[in-house]
Kinemage of the C-alpha trace (Angstrom):
@kinemage 1
@onewidth
@group {chain A} dominant
@subgroup {mainchain}
@vectorlist {calphas} color= white
{ca met a 1} P 11.588 -6.686 12.340
{ca thr a 2} L 14.422 -4.977 14.199
{ca asp a 3} L 15.198 -8.240 16.016
{ca his a 4} L 15.574 -9.926 12.633
{ca ile a 5} L 17.980 -7.191 11.491
{ca ala a 6} L 19.936 -7.488 14.748
{ca arg a 7} L 20.308 -11.214 14.158
{ca met a 8} L 21.682 -10.562 10.684
{ca thr a 9} L 24.381 -8.132 11.844
{ca arg a 10} L 27.579 -9.902 12.680
{ca asp a 11} L 29.404 -9.034 15.895
{ca pro a 12} L 33.171 -9.520 15.500
{ca asp a 13} L 33.351 -10.335 19.227
{ca asp a 14} L 30.717 -13.078 18.792
{ca pro a 15} L 31.211 -14.298 15.193
{ca lys a 16} L 28.905 -17.306 15.492
{ca ala a 17} L 26.414 -15.503 17.791
{ca leu a 18} L 26.990 -18.162 20.455
{ca ile a 19} L 26.974 -15.712 23.353
{ca arg a 20} L 23.925 -13.852 22.048
{ca glu a 21} L 21.981 -17.068 21.565
{ca ser a 22} L 22.918 -18.372 25.023
{ca tyr a 23} L 20.909 -15.492 26.499
{ca asn a 24} L 17.858 -16.699 24.552
{ca ile a 25} L 17.915 -20.215 26.047
{ca glu a 26} L 15.498 -20.428 28.965
{ca gly a 27} L 16.730 -22.378 31.966
{ca ile a 28} L 20.311 -22.651 30.714
{ca thr a 29} L 22.739 -23.797 33.402
{ca ala a 30} L 26.185 -22.471 34.283
{ca ala a 31} L 27.705 -25.732 33.005
{ca glu a 32} L 25.992 -25.311 29.642
{ca cys a 33} L 27.175 -21.689 29.516
{ca arg a 34} L 30.760 -22.828 30.201
{ca ser a 35} L 30.542 -25.190 27.250
{ca ile a 36} L 29.215 -22.402 25.036
{ca leu a 37} L 31.970 -20.082 26.281
{ca val a 38} L 34.622 -22.617 25.246
{ca asp a 39} L 33.011 -22.919 21.802
{ca trp a 40} L 32.941 -19.106 21.604
{ca ala a 41} L 36.646 -18.850 22.480
{ca leu a 42} L 37.504 -21.405 19.807
{ca ser a 43} L 35.446 -19.504 17.220
{ca leu a 44} L 37.528 -16.334 17.598
{ca pro a 45} L 40.480 -15.725 15.278
{ca leu a 46} L 43.844 -16.862 16.675
{ca asp a 47} L 45.074 -13.293 17.024
{ca ala a 48} L 41.928 -12.085 18.830
{ca asp a 49} L 42.241 -10.600 22.303
{ca gln a 50} L 39.785 -12.929 24.054
{ca pro a 51} L 39.680 -11.055 27.392
{ca ala a 52} L 38.992 -7.760 25.594
{ca ala a 53} L 36.236 -9.370 23.513
{ca ala a 54} L 34.723 -10.913 26.650
{ca lys a 55} L 34.878 -7.526 28.366
{ca arg a 56} L 32.988 -5.860 25.513
{ca leu a 57} L 30.383 -8.647 25.425
{ca his a 58} L 29.999 -8.439 29.206
{ca ala a 59} L 29.621 -4.646 29.142
{ca ala a 60} L 26.704 -4.980 26.741
{ca arg a 61} L 24.947 -7.487 29.021
{ca ala a 62} L 26.203 -6.680 32.533
{ca gln a 63} L 22.719 -5.861 33.847
{ca ile a 64} L 21.216 -9.191 32.770
{ca ala a 65} L 20.828 -11.851 35.474
{ca his a 66} L 22.124 -14.888 33.596
{ca pro a 67} L 24.845 -17.513 34.181
{ca met a 68} L 26.709 -16.341 31.065
{ca thr a 69} L 27.050 -12.831 32.501
{ca ala a 70} L 29.196 -14.106 35.385
{ca leu a 71} L 31.309 -16.244 33.046
{ca leu a 72} L 31.927 -13.315 30.710
{ca ala a 73} L 33.050 -11.251 33.704
{ca glu a 74} L 35.534 -13.993 34.653
{ca ala a 75} L 36.783 -14.299 31.074
{ca ala a 76} L 37.204 -10.521 30.875
{ca ala a 77} L 39.303 -10.529 34.053
{ca val a 78} L 41.995 -12.785 32.538
{ca arg a 79} L 45.159 -10.904 31.610
{ca ser a 80} L 45.569 -10.709 27.840
{ca gly a 81} L 48.974 -12.422 27.822
{ca asp a 82} L 47.598 -15.391 29.771
{ca ala a 83} L 44.804 -16.128 27.307
{ca lys a 84} L 46.808 -17.362 24.329
{ca arg a 85} L 45.736 -20.617 22.738
{ca arg a 86} L 48.455 -23.116 21.964
{ca gly a 87} L 47.626 -26.143 19.937
{ca gly a 88} L 49.327 -29.136 18.455
{ca arg a 89} L 53.055 -29.616 18.674
{ca ala a 90} L 53.785 -26.022 19.780
{ca gly a 91} L 51.362 -26.346 22.677
{ca lys a 92} L 52.898 -29.612 23.847
{ca phe a 93} L 56.400 -28.176 23.817
{ca ala a 94} L 55.278 -25.009 25.594
{ca thr a 95} L 53.551 -27.057 28.295
{ca met a 96} L 56.628 -29.262 28.711
{ca ala a 97} L 58.848 -26.171 28.984
{ca glu a 98} L 56.576 -24.639 31.630
{ca glu a 99} L 56.560 -27.864 33.652
{ca thr a 100} L 60.345 -28.179 33.411
{ca ala a 101} L 60.837 -24.562 34.495
{ca glu a 102} L 58.503 -25.103 37.438
{ca glu a 103} L 60.333 -28.258 38.513
{ca thr a 104} L 63.745 -26.600 38.362
{ca ser a 105} L 62.618 -23.505 40.254
{ca asn a 106} L 60.886 -25.546 42.995
{ca pro a 107} L 62.890 -28.766 43.384
{ca ala a 108} L 61.412 -31.250 45.806
{ca ser a 109} L 63.584 -32.300 48.691
{ca ser a 110} L 65.276 -35.431 47.452
{ca thr a 111} L 67.563 -36.099 50.394
{ca asp a 112} L 67.250 -39.566 51.803
{ca thr a 113} L 67.152 -39.834 55.589
{ca gly a 114} L 68.370 -43.411 55.432
{ca ala a 115} L 65.545 -44.636 57.623
């Protein structure tokens, strides 16, 4: 009965219970866990601190030998500012700006040797 109640309580760090359910799947692979982790990240609100949520989820399961445990540890290690999602037009422009900044700060040698 308590398991049923636990399933009914909603964890704000795991709103669709994707992480919790991944631990119930016998024989789940690391690749399948990565896919679930992406779905989990997309299920969080846009303003959520994904690394902090991953850290809390990992802390609750750190002693469990499971492929998701290692992935949660990696997700928790990401700096909060680096984990922002950018979609649509804003994401494309941000990516283009990053690439342009990288190209201008590290220009390739374009001198022609004439050979």
